[in-house]
C-alpha positions in Angstrom: 29.5 -12.2 -47.4 31.6 -13.0 -44.4 29.1 -11.9 -41.7 26.4 -14.0 -43.4 28.7 -17.0 -43.5 29.5 -16.5 -39.8 25.8 -16.3 -39.0 25.1 -19.5 -40.9 27.9 -21.3 -39.1 26.6 -20.1 -35.7 23.0 -21.2 -36.6 24.3 -24.6 -37.8 26.3 -25.1 -34.6 23.3 -24.1 -32.5 21.2 -26.7 -34.2 23.8 -29.4 -33.7 23.9 -28.5 -30.0 20.1 -28.6 -29.7 19.9 -31.9 -31.5 22.6 -33.3 -29.3 20.8 -32.1 -26.2 17.6 -33.8 -27.3 19.4 -37.0 -28.1 21.2 -37.0 -24.8 17.9 -36.5 -22.9 16.3 -39.4 -24.7 19.3 -41.6 -24.1 19.4 -40.7 -20.4 15.8 -42.0 -20.1 15.5 -45.8 -19.8 11.9 -46.8 -20.4 10.1 -50.1 -19.8 6.8 -49.9 -21.7 4.1 -52.1 -20.3 1.4 -51.3 -22.9 1.4 -51.8 -26.7 -0.1 -48.4 -27.5 2.5 -46.6 -25.3 5.3 -48.5 -27.1 3.8 -47.3 -30.4 3.8 -43.7 -29.3 7.5 -43.9 -28.3 8.3 -45.2 -31.8 6.0 -42.6 -33.5 8.1 -39.9 -31.7 11.3 -41.4 -32.9 12.5 -42.1 -29.4 12.8 -45.9 -29.5 16.4 -45.6 -28.3 15.0 -44.9 -24.9 13.2 -48.3 -24.7 15.0 -51.0 -22.8 12.1 -53.4 -22.4 8.4 -54.0 -23.4 5.5 -56.2 -22.5 4.0 -58.8 -24.8 1.2 -56.5 -26.0 3.9 -54.4 -27.8 3.5 -56.0 -31.2 4.0 -53.0 -33.4 6.3 -52.0 -35.0 8.1 -55.2 -35.8 11.3 -53.9 -34.3 9.6 -53.8 -30.9 9.5 -57.6 -30.9 13.3 -57.6 -30.7 13.4 -55.8 -27.4 13.6 -57.5 -24.0 10.3 -58.8 -22.9 8.9 -58.3 -19.4 5.8 -60.5 -19.7 2.1 -59.7 -20.1 1.0 -56.4 -18.7 -1.5 -58.0 -16.3 1.0 -60.6 -15.0 4.3 -58.8 -14.6 7.5 -59.9 -12.8 9.3 -57.2 -10.8 12.7 -59.0 -11.2 12.5 -59.0 -15.0 11.6 -55.3 -15.1 14.2 -54.0 -12.5 17.0 -56.1 -14.1 16.8 -53.7 -17.1 17.6 -50.7 -14.8 14.8 -48.5 -16.1 14.4 -44.8 -15.0 10.7 -45.0 -16.0 8.0 -47.6 -16.2 5.1 -46.6 -18.4 1.9 -48.6 -17.9 -1.9 -48.4 -17.7 -4.1 -48.8 -14.6 -4.8 -52.4 -15.8 -1.1 -53.4 -15.1 -0.7 -56.1 -12.5 -0.8 -58.1 -10.4 -1.4 -55.4 -7.7 1.4 -56.7 -5.4 3.9 -56.2 -8.2 2.6 -52.7 -8.9 3.1 -51.8 -5.3 6.6 -53.2 -5.3 7.4 -51.2 -8.4 6.1 -48.0 -6.8 8.4 -48.7 -3.8 11.4 -49.5 -6.0 12.5 -46.0 -6.6 11.8 -46.2 -10.3 9.2 -43.7 -11.5 6.0 -45.6 -12.4 3.6 -43.7 -14.6 0.1 -45.3 -15.0 -2.3 -44.0 -17.6 -6.0 -44.3 -17.0 -7.7 -46.6 -19.5 -10.1 -44.4 -21.4 -11.3 -44.9 -24.9 -11.3 -41.5 -26.5 -9.2 -39.0 -28.3 -8.4 -37.0 -25.2 -6.7 -40.0 -23.5 -4.5 -40.6 -26.6 -3.5 -36.9 -26.6 -2.6 -37.1 -22.9 -0.3 -40.1 -23.4 1.4 -38.6 -26.4 2.1 -35.2 -24.7 3.4 -36.9 -21.5 5.7 -39.3 -23.4 6.8 -36.5 -25.7 7.8 -34.4 -22.8 9.6 -37.3 -21.2 11.8 -38.0 -24.2 12.2 -34.4 -25.3 10.2 -34.6 -28.5 7.4 -32.1 -27.8 7.3 -30.8 -31.4 6.9 -34.3 -32.9 4.3 -34.9 -30.2 2.3 -31.9 -31.3 2.4 -32.9 -35.0 1.1 -36.3 -34.0 -1.7 -34.8 -31.9 -2.8 -32.5 -34.7 -2.9 -35.4 -37.1 -5.1 -37.4 -34.8 -7.4 -34.4 -34.1 -7.9 -34.0 -37.9 -8.6 -37.7 -38.4 -11.2 -37.9 -35.6 -12.7 -34.6 -36.7 -13.2 -35.8 -40.3 -15.0 -38.9 -39.1 -17.3 -36.9 -36.8 -18.0 -34.4 -39.6 -19.0 -37.3 -41.8 -21.3 -38.7 -39.2 -22.9 -35.2 -38.7 -23.4 -35.0 -42.4 -25.2 -38.3 -42.3 -27.4 -37.1 -39.4 -28.5 -34.2 -41.5 -29.5 -36.6 -44.3 -31.8 -38.3 -41.8 -30.2 -41.7 -41.4 -31.6 -44.0 -38.8 -31.3 -47.6 -37.7 -33.9 -50.0 -38.9 -35.1 -50.7 -35.3 -35.2 -47.0 -34.5 -32.0 -47.0 -32.4 -29.6 -44.1 -32.4 -25.8 -43.9 -32.1 -24.6 -43.0 -28.6 -22.6 -39.8 -28.5 -23.9 -38.3 -31.7 -27.0 -36.4 -32.9 -30.3 -38.0 -32.1 -31.3 -37.1 -35.7 -29.5 -40.1 -37.0 -32.0 -41.9 -39.2 -32.3 -45.0 -41.4 -29.0 -46.6 -42.4 -26.9 -46.8 -39.2 -24.9 -50.1 -39.4 -25.2 -52.6 -36.6 -21.9 -54.2 -35.7 -20.8 -57.4 -33.8 -17.2 -57.4 -32.5 -15.8 -60.8 -31.9 -12.7 -61.1 -29.7 -12.5 -64.9 -29.9 -14.5 -68.0 -30.8 -15.0 -70.5 -28.0 -17.0 -73.7 -28.3 -18.9 -72.2 -31.3 -20.0 -69.2 -29.3 -18.4 -65.9 -30.2 -16.9 -63.8 -27.4 -18.6 -60.6 -28.2 -17.9 -57.0 -27.1 -20.3 -55.2 -24.8 -20.3 -51.9 -23.1 -17.2 -50.3 -21.6 -14.8 -51.9 -24.1 -12.5 -50.4 -26.6 -14.4 -52.1 -29.3 -17.7 -50.5 -28.3 -16.0 -47.1 -28.2 -14.6 -47.6 -31.7 -17.9 -48.7 -33.1 -19.7 -45.7 -31.7 -17.0 -43.3 -32.8 -17.2 -44.7 -36.3 -21.0 -44.1 -36.4 -22.0 -47.7 -35.9 -24.2 -49.4 -33.3 -22.8 -52.1 -31.2 -25.5 -54.9 -31.1 -24.6 -55.9 -27.5 -24.8 -53.1 -24.9 -26.8 -55.0 -22.3 -23.6 -56.3 -20.7 -20.2 -55.0 -19.9 -16.8 -56.3 -21.2 -16.7 -59.5 -23.3 -19.2 -62.3 -23.1 -20.1 -65.4 -25.1 -23.4 -65.0 -26.9 -25.6 -67.9 -27.9 -26.7 -68.4 -31.6 -30.3 -67.4 -31.1 -29.4 -64.1 -29.6 -26.8 -63.4 -32.3 -29.3 -64.2 -35.1 -31.9 -62.0 -33.5 -29.5 -59.1 -33.2 -28.9 -59.2 -37.0 -25.6 -57.4 -37.3 -24.8 -55.7 -40.6 -21.0 -56.2 -40.1 -18.9 -58.5 -38.0 -15.4 -57.7 -36.9 -12.9 -60.3 -35.7 -9.5 -59.6 -34.0 -6.5 -60.6 -36.0 -4.7 -63.8 -34.8 -1.2 -63.6 -36.2 -0.5 -65.0 -39.7 -2.9 -64.2 -42.5 -3.8 -67.9 -43.0 -5.0 -68.0 -39.4 -7.2 -64.9 -40.1 -8.8 -66.8 -43.0 -9.6 -69.7 -40.7 -11.1 -67.3 -38.2 -13.4 -65.8 -40.9 -14.4 -69.3 -42.0 -15.1 -70.4 -38.4 -17.4 -67.4 -37.8 -19.1 -67.8 -41.2 -19.7 -71.5 -40.4 -21.8 -70.6 -37.3 -25.4 -71.2 -38.5 -26.7 -68.2 -36.7 -24.3 -65.9 -38.6 -25.6 -67.2 -41.9 -29.0 -65.7 -41.4 -27.7 -62.3 -40.5 -27.2 -59.4 -43.0 -23.5 -59.7 -42.3 -23.4 -63.4 -43.1 -25.5 -63.1 -46.2 -23.6 -60.1 -47.6 -20.2 -61.5 -46.4 -19.5 -58.5 -44.4 -17.0 -60.2 -42.0 -13.7 -58.4 -41.6 -10.5 -59.1 -39.7 -9.0 -56.2 -37.9 -5.5 -55.6 -36.3 -6.3 -55.8 -32.6 -3.6 -53.3 -31.4 -4.4 -50.8 -34.2 -8.2 -51.0 -33.7 -8.4 -51.4 -29.9 -5.2 -49.9 -28.7 -6.2 -46.2 -28.9 -2.7 -45.3 -29.8 -1.1 -43.2 -32.6 -2.8 -45.3 -35.4 -6.3 -44.9 -33.9 -7.2 -42.2 -36.3 -6.3 -44.3 -39.3 -8.2 -47.2 -37.9 -11.3 -45.1 -37.2 -11.4 -43.6 -40.7 -10.9 -47.0 -42.3 -13.7 -48.6 -40.2 -16.1 -45.7 -40.8 -15.4 -45.9 -44.6 -16.0 -49.7 -44.4 -19.4 -49.1 -42.8 -20.3 -46.2 -45.0 -18.4 -46.4 -48.3 -19.6 -43.0 -49.4 -17.3 -41.4 -46.7 -14.3 -39.6 -48.1 -11.2 -38.4 -46.2 -8.0 -36.5 -47.0 -4.9 -38.6 -46.6 
C-alpha cells in the first residue's frame, strides 16, 4: 500500500506544480484586449486574470464591463493603453487610428492584430493563438472542437435541405452551398440601425452577410458593400421573410426598435412584416465571430428553418 500512496502523492504534487506553472504564466501576461470577441475568448479560456484593460466593444461577459476601459477600438488613445503596463495588446486590423497603431507598434509592447474574416477558420486561429499566450491550450482545443461541431451540424442541415430540393422563390441560391438548394430558402434583412425612417441594412462583406449565408439564408442586399440606408420602395420589393435587428441595451429599448421597424410602411407589406418575423439579436454574439458564434449560428438557422434539430 505504501508505494501506491507514495505514487499518489507524487502525482498530486506534480499536478499542483503544473497548475501553478500555468497560473503563473497567465499572471505574467498582462493583456489589453481591443476587441469584444477576443475578450470573450480570454474569458472562455478561464484566463481573465490576464486582462488589465478592454475596449468598449467588450460587453460580454458582464464582468468585462468592470475592467479598465481604453476607448473604442477604432479611436484608441495610446496613453490610456500604456498606462496599464500591458505585455500584449490584442486587436484586429480595424483598430485605429493608424497613427496610434504605429505608436503602439513602436512602444515595445507586443501588438497582435487579427485579420477580420467572418468564418470558422478565423475564430479557430484566434482561440489557438490566445490559448497559447495564456497557457490554456487544452481548454482552447475543447472550445475549437465545440465550435467545429456546431458549424458542422448547421452545414449538414443545409445539405439535407439541398437534397430535398429547396429553392428561393425568385430562383436565387445560397452562396457557399450546393447549387441544388431549391424552394424555401429564407430571404433576410439585417438592420444595424434605423435612421430617419430608413433602415441601415447589411450588404456584402459584412459579418451579418456571412452569418446569414452560413445559416442557409439569403441576404436581400448584396448589390452593395458594408451598411447602407435603403429606401422603402427597395425594401418592399426585396420582400424579406425575416428581419433581424441589433440589440440596443435594455430589453425595453429592443421592444421599441421592433416597433419602429414594424411601423415602417414598407415593412408591413413584406412577408416578414405580415408574419411578424422580426427578431432582435445580440450584436456581439451574432456579429462578433467569437466563442458564441456556433450557438448563434445554430439558433439563427433553427429560427429560419424550425425543422432543424441540433444536439446541445
